[in-house]
N, C-alpha and C positions, 0 to 999 in steps of 0.2 A: 215712193221710189227710193231705191237704195243702191249703193255701189259697194260691193264686197270683194276684196281681193281673195280669190279662191286659191287654195293650195292643194295639190294632189295628196290624197289621204293614203295611209299605208296599211290599213287593215279595215275590217268590216265596220268598225265603229267610226271610221274616218271617211267613209265614202258618202259624200253628200248627193243624195238622189236629186235634190233640187237643181244641182249643177249638171249632172251626168245624164240628163234626160235625152231620149232619142227624139228625132224630128227637128234637128237644127239645120238651117240652110246657110251655106257659106256665101257671104256677100262680097268678100274681098280679103285682102291681107295687107299689112303694113309692117315693114321690116321683118318679114318672115312670120308674123303673128297672124293667125287666122282670125277673121272676124265673122261671127255667125249670129244668126237671129233665130230664136226658137219659135215654133209655130204658134205658141200661146201668146206671142206678142200681138197677134191679130185680135185676140180677145180684148186687149186694152183699147184698140182702135174702135172695135164694135161697142164697147162699153161707153166710151166718150161720145160716140155718135148717138147712142141710145139716150143718154142723159140730155143731150141737146135737143133731140127730137121731142122728148118728154116736156121740155120747157117751151116747145113751139118755136124753136129757133129757125131762122131762114137758112137756106143752103150755104150762103157765103159764110155765115157764122160757124156752121158745122165744118166746112172745109178749112176755115182758119184754125179751129181747134185740132183737126187732124194734122194739118201742116205743122202746128206747134209741137205735137207729139213727135213727129219725124225729126224735126230740127233739134228738139230737146234730146232725143236719143243720139243724134250726132254728137252733141255735147257730152253725153254719157260715154260714147266711144272714145272721144278725146280724153276724158277723165281717166278711163281705164288705160289708155295708151300712156298717159302720164305715169301711172304706176309701172306699167310694163317696161317702158324705155328707161326709167330710172333703175328698175331692177336689173335690166340688161347691163347697165354700167358696173354693177357689182357681180357680174358673171352669172346672173340668174335668168334663165330663159322663161318665156311665157308661151304656153301651148296654144291658147286661143283666148279670145274675148267673146263671151256669149251674152246676147241681149235677151232678157226676160221681161215680162210685164212689170216686175218690181224693180227693174234696173239692169245693171251690167255686172258681169263677173269676169275678172281676169284670172285665168288659171295658171299660176306660177308653179314651176317645178318644185320650188321650195321657198321658204322665207328665210332670209339671212338671220343668223343668230346674234350678230352684232347689233346692239340696240340702236346705234347711230344710223346704220344702214336701213334697218326697218323703219325708223322714224322718218327718214328722207323718202322712202318708198311710199309710206302711208300718207305723207303730206303732199306728195307730188300730184295725186289725183285732184283733191280739193283746190290745189294751187292753179290747176288748169281752169277750173270754173271761176276762180277769182279773176284770172286774166280775162276770160270771156266777159265777165260782168263789167270789168273796168273798160274794156273796149266798147261795150254797148252803152256804158255811161257817157262816153264821148259823143255819141250820136243821138241818144234819146234824152229829151228834157225831163228827166225823172222828177226833179223838184217841182215842176209845174203841175204834176199829177196830184200833189199833196196841197195845192192851193185852192182846191175846190171842196165843197161839202160832200158828204157821202152820196147823196142822191145824184148830184150832177156828175160826180166821178163815176158812179155805176153806169149812168147813161152813156158817158163818154167812152168808157172801156168796152161797152157792148158793141161799139161800132167796129166792123171788121176792116181796120186800116193797117197799113204797114207799121206806123208808129206804135199802135197798140200791140201789134204782134211782137215788135222788138222789146216793148216794155214788159210784156208777159215773159219773154225769153230772159230778160234781165232778172226779173223777180224769181223765175224758176232756177236760174243758176245760183242766185244768192241762197235760195232755199236748199239747193243741193249741197252747198258748202256747209250751211248750218246743220242740216240733218245728218250729213255724213260725219261731222265732227262730234256728234253725240257719242259719248264713250261706251257704245254698245258693241263690245267685241263679238265677232271679228270684223265689224265695220271699221272704216278708216279711223274714226275717233277712238275706238277700242284698241286698235293697233298702236296708235300714238300713245295712249295710256300705258299699254304693255311695254312699249319701248322705253318710256320715261321711268317706269317702275323698275325695269330690268337693270338700269344703271346702278341702283342701290340694292335691290332685293334678289337679283338673279332671274333668269328666264322662267324657271319652273314656278316659283312663288308669284312672280309678276303675272304670268299667264293665268294662274289659278284665281288671282284677285280680279283681273280684267274679265275673265270668263264668267265669274260669279256676278259681277256688275252687269255684264251683257245679258245674262239669262234673266236677271231681275228686271231690266228694262224691256226685254222681250215679253215678259209677262204683262208689263204695263201696256205695251203696244197691242198685245192680244186683247186686253180688256177694252182699250180704246177702239180697236177694230170692230168689236161686237156692236158698238154704239154708233160709230161714225163712218168708218171706211173699211170695207172688207179687205182691201189690199194691205192694210196694216196687220191683218192676221197672217197673211203669207210672209210678210217681212218678219213678224215675230217668230214664226216657225223656222225661218231661215237662220235668224240670229241665234235662236236657242240651240238648234242642232249644230250650227257652225261653231258656237262657243264650246259646247260640250265636246264635239269631235276634236277640235284643235287642242283643247286642254288635255284630253286623253293622249293625243299624239305626242305632245311635249313631255308629259309624264312618262310615257312608255319609252320615248327616245332617251330620256335621262336614265331610266332603269336599264336600258340596253347598252349604255356606255361601257366600253371595256370588254364586253362579251363577244366572243368570236363565233364564226359560222360552225366550227367543229362542235360547239356545245349544243347546237340545235339541228344537227345533220341527221337525216333519215339514212341509216346505214343498211337496213334490211329492205332493199328494193329489188324489184324485178328488172333484169337487164334484157331488153328485147333484142332480137336479131333482125336485120332488115328483111329476111326471107320469111319471118313469121307472117301469117295472114291475120286479118282483122278479127276473125272468129276466135282465134286463140287468145288474142288480147282481150276480147269481150269476156271470155271465160275467166281470165285472170282478174279482170275488173270486178266481176260479180262474186268471185270467190273471196275477195279480200277488201281492203280499204284503199288500196292504191287507185288513183284516177289519172295520174300522169306518169310517163315512163321515159327512161333513157334508152336510146338505141345505140348499140355498139357493134363493131365489126373488127375482128383482129385486135381486140383490146383497146380500140380507139373509139371515142365518142363521135358518132356521125350524124346524130339528130335527136330530137325529142318528139314524143307523141303525147298530145294532151287530150283531156277528156273532150274538149271541143272538137278536135280532129276525129275522134272516135265516133261521136254522135253525128257529125257531118257526113260520115261515110258508112253509117251502120246498115244501110240498105244493100251494101255490096260487101258482105263478110269475107268474100274470097280475095279481096284486094290485099296486096302485100304492104307491109309496114313501110318499106322503102319508098313506095309511091305516094304515101299520104303524110309522112313525117315532116316535121319542120327542120329544114337543113340550116337555117340561120338561127343561131341561139347563142346565149352567153353562158359561160361557166363561171363559178366563183370558187375562190381558194379557201381552204379550211382556216387560214389565218386572217381572212377578211373579217372586219367587224360586222355584226348582224345589221346594224343601223345602215351600213353602206348597201347591203342587199335591198333594204327597203327603199333607199334612194334610187337604186337602179330600177326597182319595180315601179316606182312612181314615174320614171321617165319612159319606160317601155311598156308598162301596163301588162307585164307577164307575171305569173304567180309561181313558176316552177323553174329551178335552175340546177343543173348537175353540179356536184361539188367535187373538186379535184385536189389532190396533194401531190406535188412534184409532177404535175401533168397527168396523173393517173386518177381514174374515177374511184371515189370512195363512198359516194352516196348522192343524195339530193337534198334540196331544201325548198320549202314552199311557205306561203304565208300562213297556211293552217298550222304548220308545225311551229312557226315563229310565234303565232298567237298563243299556242299551248305553252310555249317556253315562257312568254310574258306572264301568262296566268299563273304558272307555277312559281315564278320569281316574285310576283305580287303577293301570292299567298304565303310565301316564306318570310316576308318582311315583318 
């Protein structure tokens, strides 16, 4: 089980499919933060029950383990809320907390670049588990469990009692703290390491070092998972992809510093009229490389039409653009930094924005063109 602070990615390299899977059920919200559980969480419950049935366990023992999983994941939610609410104090919003079989993920809109802030956010989650463990220590006679030999202790722990349940929960929270503080970026420990390195080395170098360590540990988890626990394989993949993705994001963010929207603006774009029908748009779509369009009327931007809108209405080619276009949209100014566009994209999950200068349309910008700009800038280094 792991707890990873998720951050919205800004291009195809940074989109973690392990986080953005469909099939999540919303179970509530805290301080405006949606709490969701993915359907694959049921696989963990089935797996635990299967293992107990294989051992020949009684129903009470099976139910105890299932209850422990539920309560432990409440602790995971509290852990993620520790991250999220601390981030909120620094002006960083959290979109949601998603529960997966391997743990929880808090999807922050961004990670603060100030090392001290990232350090506090990263430590806030494990601190919650430390607090839970301390509270359990006040009611569970933990020391008494270590006064017995291994055979007696095993028999005692097998009994489905409330005290044993709380003892298991204590051990699980201690393990969560220890495991999450392993410096496997982008887990909590890896973020702590990155934050500490950033004080001396800067964010880019610190991220590169922390990501390399994280990927190395991910390989170790993968090998251990092959021999001991298949869940370690999932954790390994999550860590490896997450470390690579965030390392790329930080490098690209550093590369984009100082570069303005006008440098990556698509100027040769088709300007649709609201009275164009969808068939006309489809013809334009098939004849070129454009997939999203700006709609204007009397030299004023009144909407945008995306590829998704076109596909959604393709069965009615006679429908007018005005009836299917998006009337709520954002424009960006030519003088805005490109990195700001990516931050907007992360918050709104849109890929296409009209570009204006002095209020007048001069083109458009999308993530594909930004990726090409980054590729060219990287090649020129």
